[in-house]
LONU-902006 format. One record per residue (C-alpha): residue in one letter; x, y, z. Coordinates in nm, 3 decimals. Layout:
# LONU-902006
<pt residu="A" X="X" Y="Y" Z="Z"/>
...
END
This chain:
# LONU-902006
<pt residu="M" X="-18.846" Y="-0.270" Z="-7.101"/>
<pt residu="W" X="-18.613" Y="-0.465" Z="-7.330"/>
<pt residu="I" X="-18.688" Y="-0.235" Z="-7.624"/>
<pt residu="V" X="-18.588" Y="0.065" Z="-7.411"/>
<pt residu="I" X="-18.272" Y="-0.116" Z="-7.299"/>
<pt residu="Y" X="-18.190" Y="-0.191" Z="-7.663"/>
<pt residu="I" X="-18.234" Y="0.172" Z="-7.773"/>
<pt residu="V" X="-18.023" Y="0.296" Z="-7.483"/>
<pt residu="A" X="-17.753" Y="0.037" Z="-7.559"/>
<pt residu="V" X="-17.731" Y="0.146" Z="-7.924"/>
<pt residu="N" X="-17.700" Y="0.514" Z="-7.837"/>
<pt residu="V" X="-17.450" Y="0.450" Z="-7.556"/>
<pt residu="G" X="-17.243" Y="0.237" Z="-7.793"/>
<pt residu="D" X="-17.249" Y="0.510" Z="-8.059"/>
<pt residu="Y" X="-17.159" Y="0.780" Z="-7.806"/>
<pt residu="V" X="-16.877" Y="0.591" Z="-7.637"/>
<pt residu="G" X="-16.743" Y="0.471" Z="-7.969"/>
<pt residu="E" X="-16.728" Y="0.827" Z="-8.098"/>
<pt residu="I" X="-16.542" Y="0.946" Z="-7.787"/>
<pt residu="L" X="-16.292" Y="0.659" Z="-7.803"/>
<pt residu="G" X="-16.257" Y="0.670" Z="-8.180"/>
<pt residu="F" X="-16.367" Y="0.306" Z="-8.196"/>
<pt residu="P" X="-16.653" Y="0.264" Z="-8.447"/>
<pt residu="G" X="-16.704" Y="-0.099" Z="-8.348"/>
<pt residu="M" X="-16.812" Y="-0.017" Z="-7.991"/>
<pt residu="T" X="-17.184" Y="-0.048" Z="-8.070"/>
<pt residu="S" X="-17.121" Y="-0.395" Z="-8.212"/>
<pt residu="V" X="-16.948" Y="-0.499" Z="-7.891"/>
<pt residu="V" X="-17.226" Y="-0.357" Z="-7.672"/>
<pt residu="L" X="-17.499" Y="-0.535" Z="-7.870"/>
<pt residu="V" X="-17.317" Y="-0.866" Z="-7.865"/>
<pt residu="G" X="-17.309" Y="-0.832" Z="-7.486"/>
<pt residu="L" X="-17.681" Y="-0.753" Z="-7.481"/>
<pt residu="S" X="-17.752" Y="-1.057" Z="-7.700"/>
<pt residu="I" X="-17.567" Y="-1.283" Z="-7.457"/>
<pt residu="A" X="-17.756" Y="-1.130" Z="-7.164"/>
<pt residu="L" X="-18.089" Y="-1.199" Z="-7.336"/>
<pt residu="L" X="-17.996" Y="-1.561" Z="-7.405"/>
<pt residu="V" X="-17.891" Y="-1.616" Z="-7.043"/>
<pt residu="Y" X="-18.211" Y="-1.450" Z="-6.918"/>
<pt residu="L" X="-18.436" Y="-1.666" Z="-7.137"/>
<pt residu="R" X="-18.248" Y="-1.987" Z="-7.071"/>
<pt residu="A" X="-18.278" Y="-1.932" Z="-6.697"/>
<pt residu="G" X="-18.655" Y="-1.904" Z="-6.738"/>
<pt residu="R" X="-18.676" Y="-2.192" Z="-6.990"/>
<pt residu="R" X="-18.833" Y="-1.957" Z="-7.244"/>
<pt residu="L" X="-18.601" Y="-2.000" Z="-7.543"/>
<pt residu="A" X="-18.838" Y="-2.222" Z="-7.744"/>
<pt residu="F" X="-19.147" Y="-2.023" Z="-7.645"/>
<pt residu="Y" X="-18.998" Y="-1.710" Z="-7.801"/>
<pt residu="G" X="-18.885" Y="-1.891" Z="-8.115"/>
<pt residu="I" X="-18.519" Y="-1.952" Z="-8.038"/>
<pt residu="R" X="-18.532" Y="-2.306" Z="-8.169"/>
<pt residu="P" X="-18.488" Y="-2.484" Z="-8.504"/>
<pt residu="V" X="-18.781" Y="-2.495" Z="-8.741"/>
<pt residu="Q" X="-18.979" Y="-2.805" Z="-8.646"/>
<pt residu="P" X="-18.987" Y="-3.094" Z="-8.900"/>
<pt residu="K" X="-19.362" Y="-3.068" Z="-8.951"/>
<pt residu="T" X="-19.334" Y="-2.700" Z="-9.049"/>
<pt residu="L" X="-19.006" Y="-2.732" Z="-9.240"/>
<pt residu="P" X="-19.178" Y="-2.717" Z="-9.584"/>
<pt residu="L" X="-19.324" Y="-2.380" Z="-9.483"/>
<pt residu="T" X="-18.975" Y="-2.227" Z="-9.480"/>
<pt residu="V" X="-19.019" Y="-2.194" Z="-9.857"/>
<pt residu="F" X="-19.217" Y="-1.883" Z="-9.772"/>
<pt residu="Y" X="-18.890" Y="-1.716" Z="-9.667"/>
<pt residu="I" X="-18.761" Y="-1.721" Z="-10.027"/>
<pt residu="P" X="-18.906" Y="-1.379" Z="-10.127"/>
<pt residu="L" X="-18.755" Y="-1.227" Z="-9.812"/>
<pt residu="F" X="-18.410" Y="-1.366" Z="-9.884"/>
<pt residu="A" X="-18.439" Y="-1.246" Z="-10.244"/>
<pt residu="I" X="-18.494" Y="-0.886" Z="-10.136"/>
<pt residu="A" X="-18.208" Y="-0.918" Z="-9.885"/>
<pt residu="F" X="-17.970" Y="-0.887" Z="-10.180"/>
<pt residu="L" X="-18.173" Y="-0.627" Z="-10.369"/>
<pt residu="Q" X="-17.977" Y="-0.330" Z="-10.239"/>
<pt residu="Y" X="-17.650" Y="-0.453" Z="-10.389"/>
<pt residu="G" X="-17.798" Y="-0.350" Z="-10.723"/>
<pt residu="K" X="-17.714" Y="0.008" Z="-10.623"/>
<pt residu="G" X="-17.344" Y="-0.078" Z="-10.608"/>
<pt residu="F" X="-17.112" Y="-0.088" Z="-10.309"/>
<pt residu="A" X="-17.047" Y="0.207" Z="-10.079"/>
<pt residu="A" X="-16.726" Y="0.399" Z="-10.126"/>
<pt residu="N" X="-16.425" Y="0.363" Z="-9.893"/>
<pt residu="L" X="-16.509" Y="0.018" Z="-9.760"/>
<pt residu="N" X="-16.225" Y="-0.162" Z="-9.584"/>
<pt residu="W" X="-16.187" Y="-0.494" Z="-9.404"/>
<pt residu="Q" X="-16.235" Y="-0.338" Z="-9.058"/>
<pt residu="T" X="-16.559" Y="-0.168" Z="-9.165"/>
<pt residu="V" X="-16.692" Y="-0.490" Z="-9.315"/>
<pt residu="I" X="-16.605" Y="-0.705" Z="-9.011"/>
<pt residu="F" X="-16.767" Y="-0.468" Z="-8.762"/>
<pt residu="A" X="-17.066" Y="-0.433" Z="-8.995"/>
<pt residu="I" X="-17.113" Y="-0.811" Z="-8.997"/>
<pt residu="I" X="-17.092" Y="-0.829" Z="-8.616"/>
<pt residu="L" X="-17.332" Y="-0.537" Z="-8.579"/>
<pt residu="V" X="-17.599" Y="-0.667" Z="-8.819"/>
<pt residu="A" X="-17.582" Y="-1.014" Z="-8.662"/>
<pt residu="A" X="-17.644" Y="-0.870" Z="-8.314"/>
<pt residu="V" X="-17.911" Y="-0.628" Z="-8.436"/>
<pt residu="G" X="-18.085" Y="-0.903" Z="-8.633"/>
<pt residu="F" X="-18.099" Y="-1.132" Z="-8.332"/>
<pt residu="I" X="-18.209" Y="-0.867" Z="-8.082"/>
<pt residu="E" X="-18.475" Y="-0.709" Z="-8.303"/>
<pt residu="E" X="-18.624" Y="-1.043" Z="-8.409"/>
<pt residu="L" X="-18.638" Y="-1.154" Z="-8.046"/>
<pt residu="L" X="-18.791" Y="-0.826" Z="-7.929"/>
<pt residu="F" X="-19.052" Y="-0.785" Z="-8.203"/>
<pt residu="R" X="-19.119" Y="-1.138" Z="-8.333"/>
<pt residu="G" X="-19.050" Y="-1.301" Z="-7.997"/>
<pt residu="F" X="-19.142" Y="-1.091" Z="-7.694"/>
<pt residu="L" X="-19.393" Y="-0.850" Z="-7.851"/>
<pt residu="L" X="-19.566" Y="-1.091" Z="-8.090"/>
<pt residu="Q" X="-19.611" Y="-1.359" Z="-7.826"/>
<pt residu="A" X="-19.736" Y="-1.108" Z="-7.570"/>
<pt residu="L" X="-19.994" Y="-0.976" Z="-7.815"/>
<pt residu="R" X="-20.100" Y="-1.329" Z="-7.912"/>
<pt residu="T" X="-20.191" Y="-1.411" Z="-7.554"/>
<pt residu="R" X="-20.417" Y="-1.106" Z="-7.539"/>
<pt residu="G" X="-20.629" Y="-1.124" Z="-7.851"/>
<pt residu="N" X="-20.665" Y="-1.184" Z="-8.224"/>
<pt residu="L" X="-20.364" Y="-1.343" Z="-8.400"/>
<pt residu="T" X="-20.389" Y="-1.130" Z="-8.715"/>
<pt residu="R" X="-20.405" Y="-0.815" Z="-8.507"/>
<pt residu="A" X="-20.099" Y="-0.930" Z="-8.311"/>
<pt residu="I" X="-19.907" Y="-0.983" Z="-8.637"/>
<pt residu="V" X="-20.000" Y="-0.642" Z="-8.776"/>
<pt residu="I" X="-19.930" Y="-0.455" Z="-8.452"/>
<pt residu="S" X="-19.591" Y="-0.622" Z="-8.410"/>
<pt residu="G" X="-19.500" Y="-0.536" Z="-8.771"/>
<pt residu="V" X="-19.612" Y="-0.175" Z="-8.747"/>
<pt residu="T" X="-19.438" Y="-0.131" Z="-8.412"/>
<pt residu="F" X="-19.121" Y="-0.274" Z="-8.562"/>
<pt residu="G" X="-19.138" Y="-0.027" Z="-8.851"/>
<pt residu="V" X="-19.223" Y="0.276" Z="-8.641"/>
<pt residu="G" X="-18.947" Y="0.183" Z="-8.397"/>
<pt residu="H" X="-18.694" Y="0.267" Z="-8.669"/>
<pt residu="I" X="-18.778" Y="0.635" Z="-8.621"/>
<pt residu="V" X="-18.511" Y="0.640" Z="-8.348"/>
<pt residu="N" X="-18.258" Y="0.639" Z="-8.633"/>
<pt residu="L" X="-18.324" Y="1.012" Z="-8.665"/>
<pt residu="L" X="-18.100" Y="1.037" Z="-8.359"/>
<pt residu="R" X="-17.825" Y="0.865" Z="-8.557"/>
<pt residu="G" X="-17.824" Y="1.125" Z="-8.835"/>
<pt residu="Y" X="-18.075" Y="0.981" Z="-9.082"/>
<pt residu="S" X="-18.252" Y="1.234" Z="-9.304"/>
<pt residu="L" X="-18.632" Y="1.257" Z="-9.301"/>
<pt residu="T" X="-18.646" Y="1.111" Z="-9.652"/>
<pt residu="D" X="-18.423" Y="0.815" Z="-9.562"/>
<pt residu="Q" X="-18.623" Y="0.762" Z="-9.245"/>
<pt residu="A" X="-18.959" Y="0.764" Z="-9.425"/>
<pt residu="L" X="-18.835" Y="0.511" Z="-9.682"/>
<pt residu="Q" X="-18.690" Y="0.287" Z="-9.413"/>
<pt residu="L" X="-19.009" Y="0.307" Z="-9.206"/>
<pt residu="A" X="-19.233" Y="0.205" Z="-9.499"/>
<pt residu="G" X="-19.014" Y="-0.088" Z="-9.594"/>
<pt residu="A" X="-18.969" Y="-0.200" Z="-9.233"/>
<pt residu="I" X="-19.344" Y="-0.213" Z="-9.165"/>
<pt residu="L" X="-19.407" Y="-0.439" Z="-9.465"/>
<pt residu="I" X="-19.109" Y="-0.662" Z="-9.388"/>
<pt residu="G" X="-19.204" Y="-0.673" Z="-9.019"/>
<pt residu="I" X="-19.554" Y="-0.799" Z="-9.096"/>
<pt residu="A" X="-19.420" Y="-1.061" Z="-9.340"/>
<pt residu="L" X="-19.163" Y="-1.181" Z="-9.085"/>
<pt residu="A" X="-19.431" Y="-1.209" Z="-8.817"/>
<pt residu="Y" X="-19.640" Y="-1.432" Z="-9.043"/>
<pt residu="C" X="-19.336" Y="-1.652" Z="-9.116"/>
<pt residu="V" X="-19.256" Y="-1.687" Z="-8.745"/>
<pt residu="V" X="-19.613" Y="-1.786" Z="-8.663"/>
<pt residu="L" X="-19.611" Y="-2.042" Z="-8.946"/>
<pt residu="T" X="-19.274" Y="-2.202" Z="-8.858"/>
<pt residu="G" X="-19.250" Y="-2.142" Z="-8.482"/>
<pt residu="S" X="-18.892" Y="-2.014" Z="-8.511"/>
<pt residu="I" X="-18.729" Y="-1.671" Z="-8.534"/>
<pt residu="L" X="-18.391" Y="-1.806" Z="-8.647"/>
<pt residu="L" X="-18.443" Y="-1.781" Z="-9.025"/>
<pt residu="G" X="-18.577" Y="-1.432" Z="-8.965"/>
<pt residu="V" X="-18.256" Y="-1.346" Z="-8.778"/>
<pt residu="V" X="-18.048" Y="-1.463" Z="-9.077"/>
<pt residu="F" X="-18.262" Y="-1.264" Z="-9.322"/>
<pt residu="H" X="-18.255" Y="-0.957" Z="-9.098"/>
<pt residu="A" X="-17.875" Y="-0.967" Z="-9.075"/>
<pt residu="L" X="-17.832" Y="-1.016" Z="-9.452"/>
<pt residu="F" X="-18.077" Y="-0.737" Z="-9.533"/>
<pt residu="N" X="-17.911" Y="-0.492" Z="-9.294"/>
<pt residu="L" X="-17.569" Y="-0.589" Z="-9.423"/>
<pt residu="S" X="-17.667" Y="-0.514" Z="-9.780"/>
<pt residu="G" X="-17.798" Y="-0.175" Z="-9.665"/>
<pt residu="T" X="-17.471" Y="-0.105" Z="-9.483"/>
<pt residu="L" X="-17.236" Y="-0.208" Z="-9.762"/>
<pt residu="S" X="-17.430" Y="-0.076" Z="-10.062"/>
<pt residu="A" X="-17.425" Y="0.278" Z="-10.202"/>
<pt residu="H" X="-17.707" Y="0.515" Z="-10.114"/>
<pt residu="S" X="-17.895" Y="0.770" Z="-10.322"/>
<pt residu="A" X="-18.245" Y="0.914" Z="-10.298"/>
<pt residu="V" X="-18.343" Y="0.765" Z="-10.633"/>
<pt residu="G" X="-18.187" Y="0.426" Z="-10.566"/>
<pt residu="D" X="-18.338" Y="0.398" Z="-10.218"/>
<pt residu="T" X="-18.682" Y="0.499" Z="-10.346"/>
<pt residu="I" X="-18.667" Y="0.236" Z="-10.621"/>
<pt residu="A" X="-18.558" Y="-0.028" Z="-10.370"/>
<pt residu="V" X="-18.849" Y="0.051" Z="-10.137"/>
<pt residu="G" X="-19.088" Y="0.048" Z="-10.434"/>
<pt residu="I" X="-18.970" Y="-0.299" Z="-10.533"/>
<pt residu="I" X="-19.000" Y="-0.417" Z="-10.172"/>
<pt residu="A" X="-19.360" Y="-0.289" Z="-10.160"/>
<pt residu="I" X="-19.447" Y="-0.460" Z="-10.492"/>
<pt residu="V" X="-19.311" Y="-0.789" Z="-10.360"/>
<pt residu="M" X="-19.425" Y="-0.765" Z="-9.997"/>
<pt residu="I" X="-19.790" Y="-0.667" Z="-10.034"/>
<pt residu="P" X="-19.904" Y="-0.972" Z="-10.236"/>
<pt residu="Y" X="-19.657" Y="-1.185" Z="-10.038"/>
<pt residu="I" X="-19.825" Y="-1.085" Z="-9.710"/>
<pt residu="L" X="-20.166" Y="-1.174" Z="-9.854"/>
<pt residu="I" X="-20.035" Y="-1.518" Z="-9.954"/>
<pt residu="L" X="-19.891" Y="-1.571" Z="-9.606"/>
<pt residu="R" X="-20.222" Y="-1.468" Z="-9.452"/>
<pt residu="R" X="-20.409" Y="-1.722" Z="-9.664"/>
<pt residu="R" X="-20.156" Y="-1.994" Z="-9.582"/>
<pt residu="L" X="-20.186" Y="-1.929" Z="-9.209"/>
<pt residu="A" X="-20.563" Y="-1.962" Z="-9.235"/>
<pt residu="T" X="-20.522" Y="-2.314" Z="-9.376"/>
<pt residu="A" X="-20.209" Y="-2.438" Z="-9.196"/>
<pt residu="G" X="-20.259" Y="-2.274" Z="-8.857"/>
<pt residu="P" X="-19.983" Y="-2.147" Z="-8.625"/>
<pt residu="A" X="-19.685" Y="-2.367" Z="-8.539"/>
<pt residu="I" X="-19.695" Y="-2.254" Z="-8.175"/>
<pt residu="P" X="-20.035" Y="-2.244" Z="-8.002"/>
<pt residu="T" X="-20.134" Y="-1.928" Z="-7.824"/>
<pt residu="I" X="-20.046" Y="-2.006" Z="-7.463"/>
<pt residu="A" X="-19.914" Y="-1.815" Z="-7.167"/>
<pt residu="A" X="-19.538" Y="-1.786" Z="-7.132"/>
<pt residu="P" X="-19.370" Y="-2.012" Z="-6.877"/>
<pt residu="T" X="-19.286" Y="-1.834" Z="-6.556"/>
<pt residu="L" X="-18.949" Y="-1.819" Z="-6.385"/>
<pt residu="R" X="-18.910" Y="-2.075" Z="-6.109"/>
<pt residu="T" X="-18.849" Y="-1.945" Z="-5.761"/>
<pt residu="P" X="-18.666" Y="-2.136" Z="-5.489"/>
END
Protein backbone atom coordinates (compact mmCIF):
# COMPACT_ATOMS: atom_id res chain seq x y z
CA UNK A 1 0.00 0.00 0.00
CA UNK A 2 2.75 2.43 0.99
CA UNK A 3 4.73 1.67 -2.19
CA UNK A 4 1.66 2.54 -4.27
CA UNK A 5 1.14 5.73 -2.25
CA UNK A 6 4.80 6.65 -2.83
CA UNK A 7 4.57 6.13 -6.61
CA UNK A 8 1.35 8.14 -6.80
CA UNK A 9 2.89 10.93 -4.69
CA UNK A 10 5.92 11.19 -7.00
CA UNK A 11 3.81 11.38 -10.14
CA UNK A 12 1.33 13.83 -8.61
CA UNK A 13 4.23 16.02 -7.49
CA UNK A 14 5.77 15.93 -10.97
CA UNK A 15 2.44 16.69 -12.64
CA UNK A 16 1.42 19.53 -10.33
CA UNK A 17 4.92 20.98 -10.39
CA UNK A 18 4.88 21.05 -14.18
CA UNK A 19 1.50 22.81 -14.25
CA UNK A 20 2.58 25.40 -11.66
CA UNK A 21 6.05 25.82 -13.09
CA UNK A 22 7.50 24.83 -9.72
CA UNK A 23 10.09 22.04 -10.14
CA UNK A 24 10.44 21.62 -6.39
CA UNK A 25 6.85 20.43 -5.89
CA UNK A 26 7.80 16.75 -5.80
CA UNK A 27 10.32 17.51 -3.06
CA UNK A 28 7.63 19.20 -0.99
CA UNK A 29 5.16 16.33 -1.50
CA UNK A 30 7.72 13.69 -0.48
CA UNK A 31 8.78 15.61 2.61
CA UNK A 32 5.11 15.61 3.62
CA UNK A 33 4.89 11.86 2.97
CA UNK A 34 8.03 11.29 5.06
CA UNK A 35 6.48 13.15 7.99
CA UNK A 36 3.26 11.15 7.62
CA UNK A 37 5.21 7.89 7.73
CA UNK A 38 7.09 8.93 10.86
CA UNK A 39 3.87 9.92 12.62
CA UNK A 40 2.21 6.65 11.57
CA UNK A 41 5.08 4.51 12.87
CA UNK A 42 5.53 6.47 16.07
CA UNK A 43 1.84 6.07 16.87
CA UNK A 44 2.24 2.30 16.54
CA UNK A 45 5.61 2.23 18.36
CA UNK A 46 7.22 0.65 15.30
CA UNK A 47 10.10 3.04 14.61
CA UNK A 48 12.82 0.78 16.04
CA UNK A 49 11.29 -2.39 14.59
CA UNK A 50 11.62 -0.96 11.08
CA UNK A 51 15.16 0.29 11.65
CA UNK A 52 14.54 3.95 12.42
CA UNK A 53 17.01 3.95 15.28
CA UNK A 54 20.76 4.52 15.77
CA UNK A 55 23.10 1.64 15.10
CA UNK A 56 23.35 -0.27 18.37
CA UNK A 57 26.74 -0.22 20.19
CA UNK A 58 27.24 -3.96 19.85
CA UNK A 59 26.86 -3.77 16.05
CA UNK A 60 28.67 -0.43 15.62
CA UNK A 61 31.89 -2.09 14.31
CA UNK A 62 29.81 -3.66 11.54
CA UNK A 63 29.15 -0.22 10.05
CA UNK A 64 32.58 -0.59 8.43
CA UNK A 65 30.75 -2.68 5.85
CA UNK A 66 29.09 0.51 4.59
CA UNK A 67 32.44 1.88 3.35
CA UNK A 68 32.22 0.36 -0.17
CA UNK A 69 28.71 1.76 -0.53
CA UNK A 70 29.76 5.26 0.46
CA UNK A 71 32.72 5.01 -1.92
CA UNK A 72 30.47 4.33 -4.91
CA UNK A 73 28.14 7.14 -3.79
CA UNK A 74 30.73 9.58 -5.15
CA UNK A 75 31.65 7.51 -8.21
CA UNK A 76 29.34 9.35 -10.57
CA UNK A 77 31.08 12.69 -10.02
CA UNK A 78 33.89 11.25 -12.11
CA UNK A 79 31.68 11.96 -15.14
CA UNK A 80 31.73 15.68 -14.35
CA UNK A 81 28.89 17.95 -13.26
CA UNK A 82 25.69 18.46 -15.24
CA UNK A 83 25.37 21.63 -17.26
CA UNK A 84 23.22 24.59 -16.17
CA UNK A 85 23.21 23.83 -12.45
CA UNK A 86 22.10 26.68 -10.21
CA UNK A 87 21.56 27.12 -6.48
CA UNK A 88 17.79 26.52 -6.72
CA UNK A 89 18.29 23.26 -8.62
CA UNK A 90 20.86 22.05 -6.10
CA UNK A 91 18.73 22.92 -3.05
CA UNK A 92 15.63 21.18 -4.36
CA UNK A 93 17.78 18.23 -5.44
CA UNK A 94 19.13 17.87 -1.90
CA UNK A 95 15.61 18.00 -0.41
CA UNK A 96 14.32 15.52 -2.97
CA UNK A 97 17.11 12.94 -2.53
CA UNK A 98 16.84 13.17 1.27
CA UNK A 99 13.10 12.44 1.14
CA UNK A 100 13.48 9.72 -1.49
CA UNK A 101 16.33 8.10 0.43
CA UNK A 102 14.31 7.97 3.63
CA UNK A 103 11.08 6.74 2.04
CA UNK A 104 12.67 4.08 -0.16
CA UNK A 105 14.88 2.72 2.62
CA UNK A 106 11.87 2.53 4.94
CA UNK A 107 9.68 0.88 2.30
CA UNK A 108 12.18 -1.68 1.01
CA UNK A 109 14.65 -2.22 3.88
CA UNK A 110 12.04 -1.55 6.57
CA UNK A 111 8.50 -2.60 5.67
CA UNK A 112 9.21 -5.15 2.92
CA UNK A 113 12.34 -6.75 4.38
CA UNK A 114 10.81 -7.18 7.83
CA UNK A 115 7.57 -8.55 6.39
CA UNK A 116 9.50 -11.12 4.35
CA UNK A 117 11.66 -12.05 7.33
CA UNK A 118 8.62 -13.02 9.38
CA UNK A 119 7.49 -15.37 6.62
CA UNK A 120 10.53 -17.42 5.74
CA UNK A 121 14.25 -17.68 5.00
CA UNK A 122 16.36 -14.59 5.81
CA UNK A 123 18.57 -14.84 2.72
CA UNK A 124 15.54 -15.13 0.51
CA UNK A 125 14.00 -12.08 2.20
CA UNK A 126 17.18 -10.07 1.53
CA UNK A 127 17.33 -11.08 -2.14
CA UNK A 128 13.62 -10.49 -2.77
CA UNK A 129 13.70 -7.07 -1.13
CA UNK A 130 16.76 -6.11 -3.21
CA UNK A 131 15.32 -7.34 -6.49
CA UNK A 132 11.97 -5.69 -5.76
CA UNK A 133 13.78 -2.44 -5.01
CA UNK A 134 15.63 -2.63 -8.33
CA UNK A 135 12.63 -3.61 -10.42
CA UNK A 136 10.59 -0.87 -8.75
CA UNK A 137 12.76 1.69 -10.54
CA UNK A 138 11.06 0.74 -13.80
CA UNK A 139 8.40 3.34 -12.95
CA UNK A 140 11.00 5.94 -13.98
CA UNK A 141 10.02 5.17 -17.57
CA UNK A 142 7.00 7.33 -16.78
CA UNK A 143 9.38 10.17 -15.92
CA UNK A 144 11.07 10.17 -19.33
CA UNK A 145 13.96 7.76 -18.79
CA UNK A 146 15.21 5.95 -21.91
CA UNK A 147 15.21 2.16 -22.04
CA UNK A 148 19.02 2.13 -21.89
CA UNK A 149 19.14 4.43 -18.85
CA UNK A 150 16.41 2.37 -17.20
CA UNK A 151 18.19 -0.94 -17.78
CA UNK A 152 21.45 0.42 -16.34
CA UNK A 153 19.66 1.88 -13.33
CA UNK A 154 17.75 -1.36 -12.72
CA UNK A 155 20.92 -3.51 -12.75
CA UNK A 156 22.76 -1.21 -10.38
CA UNK A 157 19.76 -0.81 -8.08
CA UNK A 158 19.28 -4.56 -7.64
CA UNK A 159 22.90 -5.07 -6.56
CA UNK A 160 22.86 -2.04 -4.27
CA UNK A 161 19.47 -3.06 -2.85
CA UNK A 162 20.74 -6.51 -1.88
CA UNK A 163 23.90 -5.04 -0.30
CA UNK A 164 21.85 -2.49 1.67
CA UNK A 165 19.52 -5.22 2.92
CA UNK A 166 22.48 -7.19 4.26
CA UNK A 167 23.84 -4.07 6.01
CA UNK A 168 20.46 -3.35 7.61
CA UNK A 169 20.14 -6.90 8.90
CA UNK A 170 23.69 -6.74 10.31
CA UNK A 171 23.32 -3.35 12.04
CA UNK A 172 19.58 -3.20 12.79
CA UNK A 173 19.30 0.34 11.42
CA UNK A 174 18.27 1.87 8.10
CA UNK A 175 19.70 5.32 8.90
CA UNK A 176 23.17 4.86 7.35
CA UNK A 177 21.43 3.41 4.32
CA UNK A 178 19.29 6.56 4.10
CA UNK A 179 22.43 8.73 4.11
CA UNK A 180 24.09 6.59 1.43
CA UNK A 181 20.92 6.52 -0.66
CA UNK A 182 20.63 10.32 -0.56
CA UNK A 183 24.32 10.84 -1.43
CA UNK A 184 24.17 8.33 -4.28
CA UNK A 185 21.04 9.86 -5.77
CA UNK A 186 22.48 13.34 -5.38
CA UNK A 187 25.59 12.41 -7.31
CA UNK A 188 23.38 10.98 -10.05
CA UNK A 189 21.33 14.19 -10.15
CA UNK A 190 24.23 16.63 -10.20
CA UNK A 191 26.63 14.71 -12.45
CA UNK A 192 26.71 14.69 -16.25
CA UNK A 193 25.14 11.78 -18.11
CA UNK A 194 26.26 9.87 -21.19
CA UNK A 195 25.63 6.33 -22.38
CA UNK A 196 29.32 5.47 -22.14
CA UNK A 197 29.83 7.11 -18.76
CA UNK A 198 26.72 5.54 -17.25
CA UNK A 199 27.67 2.09 -18.57
CA UNK A 200 31.15 2.37 -17.08
CA UNK A 201 29.69 3.49 -13.75
CA UNK A 202 27.31 0.51 -13.61
CA UNK A 203 30.18 -1.81 -14.58
CA UNK A 204 32.28 -0.51 -11.70
CA UNK A 205 29.32 -0.86 -9.32
CA UNK A 206 28.88 -4.49 -10.40
CA UNK A 207 32.60 -5.24 -9.95
CA UNK A 208 32.47 -3.81 -6.43
CA UNK A 209 29.03 -5.04 -5.36
CA UNK A 210 29.14 -8.71 -6.34
CA UNK A 211 32.13 -9.72 -4.16
CA UNK A 212 30.94 -7.23 -1.53
CA UNK A 213 27.57 -9.01 -1.29
CA UNK A 214 29.33 -12.36 -0.89
CA UNK A 215 31.43 -10.92 1.96
CA UNK A 216 28.32 -9.55 3.64
CA UNK A 217 26.61 -12.92 3.28
CA UNK A 218 29.53 -14.66 4.96
CA UNK A 219 29.64 -12.08 7.74
CA UNK A 220 25.92 -12.47 8.44
CA UNK A 221 26.40 -16.23 8.73
CA UNK A 222 28.93 -15.68 11.53
CA UNK A 223 27.59 -12.55 13.26
CA UNK A 224 23.85 -13.18 12.92
CA UNK A 225 21.16 -10.50 12.49
CA UNK A 226 21.03 -7.48 14.79
CA UNK A 227 17.23 -7.68 15.00
CA UNK A 228 15.68 -11.12 15.58
CA UNK A 229 12.93 -12.24 13.26
CA UNK A 230 9.80 -11.42 15.24
CA UNK A 231 6.32 -10.21 14.45
CA UNK A 232 5.78 -6.47 14.23
CA UNK A 233 4.13 -4.77 17.21
CA UNK A 234 0.47 -4.05 16.65
CA UNK A 235 -1.28 -0.73 17.04
CA UNK A 236 -2.98 -0.32 20.39
CA UNK A 237 -6.71 0.18 20.38
CA UNK A 238 -8.65 2.00 23.08
